[in-house]
C-alpha positions in Angstrom: -0.1 -0.2 0.0 1.7 3.5 -1.0 1.8 6.4 1.2 -0.9 8.4 -1.0 -3.3 5.3 -0.9 -6.6 6.0 1.0 -7.0 3.2 3.7 -10.8 1.9 3.9 -11.0 2.3 7.6 -14.3 1.6 9.6 -15.6 5.2 10.6 -17.6 3.5 13.7 -14.4 2.1 14.6 -12.4 5.1 14.5 -15.4 7.3 16.4 -15.0 4.4 19.1 -11.6 4.4 19.3 -11.2 8.2 19.8 -14.2 8.3 22.2 -12.6 5.5 24.7 -9.4 7.3 24.4 -10.3 10.0 26.9 -9.3 12.8 24.5 -12.0 14.8 22.2 -11.7 14.8 18.5 -10.3 18.3 18.5 -7.4 17.2 20.7 -6.6 14.5 18.8 -6.7 16.4 15.5 -4.3 19.0 16.9 -1.9 16.0 18.1 -1.5 14.7 14.5 -1.6 18.0 12.9 -4.8 17.9 10.9 -8.0 20.2 10.9 -10.5 19.1 13.1 -13.1 19.0 10.2 -10.9 16.5 8.6 -10.8 14.0 11.2 -14.5 14.3 11.8 -14.9 13.8 8.0 -13.2 10.1 8.5 -15.3 9.7 11.5 -18.3 10.3 9.6 -17.2 8.2 6.6 -17.5 10.9 4.1 -13.6 10.8 3.5 -10.7 8.2 4.3 -7.4 8.9 5.7 -3.9 8.5 4.0 -1.7 6.0 5.1 0.8 8.4 6.6 -1.9 10.1 8.7 -3.5 6.8 9.8 0.0 5.7 11.1 0.2 8.9 13.1 -3.4 8.4 14.3 -2.7 4.8 15.2 0.7 5.8 17.1 -1.0 8.6 18.9 -3.8 6.6 20.3 -1.4 3.5 20.8 -3.5 1.2 18.6 -2.6 -1.4 16.2 -3.1 0.1 12.4 -5.2 -3.0 11.9 -7.7 -1.9 14.6 -9.2 0.7 12.3 -9.9 -1.8 9.7 -12.1 -4.1 12.0 -15.7 -4.3 10.8 -17.2 -3.1 14.1 -16.1 -1.6 17.5 -14.9 -4.5 19.9 -16.3 -4.8 23.2 -15.2 -1.8 25.2 -13.2 -2.3 28.5 -14.5 0.8 30.0 -17.7 -1.5 30.8 -15.9 -4.0 32.9 -13.9 -1.8 35.4 -15.4 0.7 37.9 -13.6 3.9 38.6 -13.4 4.4 42.2 -12.5 7.9 43.7 -12.8 9.8 46.9 -16.0 11.6 47.5 -15.7 15.1 46.4 -13.3 14.7 43.5 -14.6 16.3 40.3 -13.3 13.6 38.0 -15.5 10.7 37.6 -14.1 9.0 34.5 -11.1 7.5 33.2 -8.4 9.7 32.0 -6.6 9.0 28.6 -3.4 7.5 30.4 -5.5 5.1 32.4 -7.5 4.1 29.5 -4.3 3.2 27.6 -2.7 1.3 30.2 -6.0 -0.5 30.9 -6.1 -1.8 27.2 -2.5 -2.7 27.4 -3.0 -4.6 30.5 -6.2 -6.3 29.6 -4.7 -7.3 26.1 -1.7 -8.9 28.1 -4.0 -10.6 30.4 -6.0 -12.3 27.5 -2.9 -13.5 25.8 -1.6 -14.7 29.0 -4.9 -16.5 30.1 -5.1 -18.1 26.7 -1.3 -19.3 26.6 -1.9 -20.8 30.3 -5.3 -22.8 29.2 -3.4 -24.0 26.1 -0.6 -25.3 28.3 -3.0 -26.9 30.5 -2.1 -25.0 33.5 -4.3 -25.0 36.4 -6.1 -21.6 37.5 -4.8 -19.4 40.3 -5.8 -20.4 43.7 -7.2 -17.3 44.8 -10.6 -17.9 46.6 -13.4 -15.5 46.3 -14.4 -13.8 49.4 -17.3 -11.4 50.2 -16.5 -8.1 51.6 -19.2 -8.6 54.3 -16.7 -10.6 56.2 -14.1 -8.9 58.6 -11.2 -7.4 56.6 -9.1 -8.2 59.7 -9.9 -12.0 59.5 -9.6 -12.0 55.7 -6.1 -10.6 55.9 -5.2 -13.0 58.5 -6.2 -16.1 56.3 -4.6 -14.4 53.2 -1.3 -13.7 54.6 -1.0 -17.3 55.4 -1.9 -18.2 51.8 0.9 -15.8 50.7 3.4 -17.4 52.9 5.4 -14.6 54.3 5.4 -14.2 58.1 5.7 -10.8 59.9 9.4 -11.8 61.3 10.7 -12.2 57.6 9.1 -8.8 56.6 10.7 -7.0 59.4 13.9 -8.3 58.4 13.7 -6.6 54.8 16.0 -3.5 55.1 14.3 -0.9 52.7 10.7 -0.3 51.1 12.0 -1.0 47.8 13.4 -4.4 49.0 9.9 -4.9 50.5 7.9 -4.0 47.3 10.1 -6.5 45.5 9.4 -9.1 48.1 5.8 -8.7 47.9 5.6 -8.6 44.2 7.6 -11.8 44.1 5.4 -13.6 46.8 2.1 -12.7 44.6 3.7 -13.7 41.4 4.2 -17.3 43.0 0.4 -17.3 43.4 0.2 -16.8 39.8 -0.9 -13.0 40.0 0.3 -10.6 37.3 1.9 -7.6 38.5 2.5 -4.7 36.7 4.4 -1.6 37.6 3.2 1.2 35.1 4.4 5.0 34.9 0.8 6.6 34.9 1.6 9.6 36.5 0.4 11.6 39.5 -2.9 12.4 37.9 -4.0 8.8 37.1 -5.1 6.2 39.4 -3.0 4.8 42.1 -3.8 1.1 40.6 -6.0 -1.0 39.2 -7.0 -4.8 39.1 -8.4 -7.2 36.5 -9.6 -10.5 37.5 -9.3 -13.4 35.3 -9.3 -17.2 36.9 -5.9 -17.9 34.8 -4.1 -14.5 35.1 -5.5 -12.2 37.7 -3.7 -8.9 37.1 -2.6 -6.1 39.5 -1.4 -2.7 38.0 0.4 -0.2 40.2 1.4 3.2 39.6 4.7 3.9 39.8 4.7 7.6 40.4 4.6 7.2 44.3 7.5 5.8 46.7 7.8 2.2 47.3 5.8 2.0 50.3 2.7 3.8 49.0 3.0 1.3 46.2 3.0 -1.6 48.4 0.0 -0.6 50.1 -1.6 0.1 46.6 -0.5 -3.5 45.7 -2.5 -5.1 48.6 -5.6 -2.9 48.0 -5.7 -4.1 44.5 -5.3 -7.6 45.8 -8.2 -7.1 48.1 -10.4 -6.1 44.8 -9.3 -9.5 43.1 -10.5 -11.2 46.2 -13.8 -9.8 45.8 -13.7 -9.9 42.0 -14.4 -6.4 41.8 -12.6 -4.8 38.5 -11.4 -1.3 39.7 -9.3 1.7 39.1 -8.6 3.3 42.4 -7.4 6.9 42.8 -6.9 9.0 45.8 -5.3 7.6 49.1 -6.6 6.2 52.3 -8.4 9.2 53.7 -11.2 8.8 50.9 -13.1 6.6 53.5 -13.4 9.4 56.3 -15.6 11.4 54.0 -19.4 11.7 53.5 -20.5 9.1 51.1 -17.7 6.9 51.7 -17.3 3.8 49.4 -17.7 1.0 51.7 -16.0 -1.4 49.4 -12.8 1.0 49.2 -12.9 1.2 52.9 -12.8 -2.7 53.0 -10.0 -3.0 50.8 -7.7 -0.5 52.7 -8.2 -2.0 56.0 -7.8 -5.3 54.5 -4.4 -3.9 53.1 -3.4 -2.2 56.4 -3.9 -5.4 58.4 -2.2 -7.6 55.8 1.0 -5.5 55.8 0.8 -4.5 59.5 -1.1 -6.9 61.8 -2.4 -5.0 64.7 -1.0 -7.5 67.3 2.8 -6.9 65.9 2.2 -3.2 65.6 0.8 -3.3 69.3 3.8 -5.2 70.3 6.4 -2.9 68.6 4.8 0.1 70.3 5.2 -1.6 74.0 8.7 -2.9 73.4 10.2 -0.2 71.3 8.6 2.7 72.4 7.5 2.1 75.9 3.6 2.6 74.9 1.0 1.6 77.4 -2.7 1.0 76.8 -4.8 4.2 76.9 -1.9 6.3 75.8 -2.4 8.7 72.8 0.3 8.9 70.2 0.9 12.3 69.0 4.4 11.9 67.8 4.5 11.9 64.0 8.4 10.9 64.0 7.5 8.0 65.9 4.8 7.0 63.8 7.4 7.5 60.6 9.7 4.9 62.4 7.0 2.5 63.0 5.9 2.8 59.1 9.5 2.3 58.1 9.7 -0.8 60.4 6.8 -2.6 58.8 7.6 -0.9 55.1 4.1 0.7 54.8 3.1 4.2 53.9 3.0 7.1 56.6 -0.8 7.6 55.8 -1.5 3.9 56.3 0.3 3.6 59.5 -1.5 6.7 61.0 -4.8 5.6 59.9 -4.3 2.3 61.4 -3.4 3.8 64.8 -6.6 6.0 64.8 -8.7 3.0 63.8 -7.5 1.5 67.1 -8.1 4.7 69.1 -4.4 5.3 69.8 -3.9 8.5 67.7 -6.1 11.4 66.6 -7.2 12.9 63.3 -5.0 15.7 64.4 -1.8 13.8 64.0 -2.9 12.5 60.5 -3.4 16.4 59.6 0.4 17.0 60.3 1.3 14.6 57.3 2.7 16.6 54.4 0.7 16.5 51.1 4.0 14.9 49.5 4.3 12.5 52.0 4.0 9.5 49.4 6.1 11.1 46.6 9.4 9.5 45.6 12.6 10.9 47.2 14.7 12.9 44.4 17.7 11.0 43.3 20.6 11.1 40.7 20.0 10.2 37.2 22.1 6.9 37.1 22.6 5.0 34.0 19.8 4.4 31.8 18.0 1.1 31.4 17.9 -1.2 28.4 14.4 -1.7 26.7 14.6 -5.4 27.8 15.2 -4.3 31.5 12.3 -1.5 31.5 9.9 -4.2 30.1 10.7 -6.9 32.6 10.6 -4.1 35.4 7.0 -3.1 34.2 5.6 -6.6 33.2 7.2 -8.6 36.0 8.8 -12.1 35.7 5.5 -13.9 35.7 4.7 -12.5 32.4 8.1 -13.2 31.3 7.8 -16.8 32.4 4.4 -17.6 30.7 5.4 -16.2 27.5 8.9 -18.1 27.4 7.0 -21.4 28.4 4.5 -20.6 25.6 7.4 -20.1 23.1 9.1 -23.3 24.8 6.1 -25.5 24.3 5.0 -24.1 20.6 2.2 -22.4 21.8 3.5 -18.9 20.7 6.1 -17.9 18.0 9.3 -16.1 18.7 7.5 -13.1 16.7 4.5 -13.6 19.0 6.7 -13.3 22.2 8.3 -10.1 20.5 4.8 -8.6 19.8 3.8 -8.9 23.6 7.1 -7.5 25.1 7.8 -5.0 22.4 11.5 -5.9 22.7 14.4 -6.5 20.1 14.7 -10.2 18.7 18.5 -10.5 20.3 16.7 -9.4 23.6 14.7 -12.6 23.6 17.8 -14.7 24.2 18.9 -12.7 27.1 15.7 -12.8 28.6 15.5 -16.7 28.1 19.0 -17.0 29.9 17.5 -14.8 33.1 14.3 -16.2 33.7 13.3 -19.8 34.3 10.2 -21.3 33.1 10.0 -23.7 35.8 
């Protein structure tokens, strides 16, 4: 097909793609440098784009070019996920960045689920639970399932080591854990249920302790089978019109990561705390949060829940408490390392096993990971498929 050839796209598919992107037609037209009325003529079917402009459009919307040749729009991912946000927030829909990453994650999940069924692998052993049961009881049960005891957790030296270890533990339970750069204006994380490839995505904008809390908040959504994209932070639950499911997931994550009995023991033995004493020392709470490798906000609210701290203490927390610390630039990462960091070892294992068993071709794997052909051999030498 030559550059000047008009491409016979399906107007309904183009309209669906733009409408589901989170951008207006005018914004899309501006980004690909065409008049808005020209883009609308493609959407109405009164004109067709040339190949060069269609490639620019596909690149900006992060869709395969072949998408625009489909006979009809596919089923929308937006209908399958709930956008959960703090009461009072003005935004009530997913933004373009969130939609893009949701499509990416859903495509990956469908592929991994299909590969695992073709390989005859068993489904993930993650039982469904009701949010009507106590989040503390659920956290205790699933802490045993994950298989990491508190003593082991307290031995971890840094929040980054903690996040890595928890990710490895969930991947060992066949959960796909993505770490995606979605930015400060996007959800902290989202979850998509699939019996073979349950998936959690965590926004890497925040520091490691905050990401760990998000990881298990979204794990709680997997347990309740509630596909969700969650914004805001743990204060959301104290406002009027609170989301009871969000509060349940927050309490589950807080108890999972910092069981109250162990927090209480640390307060007594390390800080000479006595029953009935109100904690008003934020530096003490910072040290306690660092010990368990959870966010300062989560630890403070845990103390408030157990009536050993007040909301006045919470109000002392700076808005940027969950932000990453600044650091040096360091050496750049190769494309392969970026992709493994984002998609995780579980994803790489499934794809390599599919290749090994002839379920996938080499080209298929390269397409999923978007890496160079030479990188695939390097990946195979680093990741075991067992």
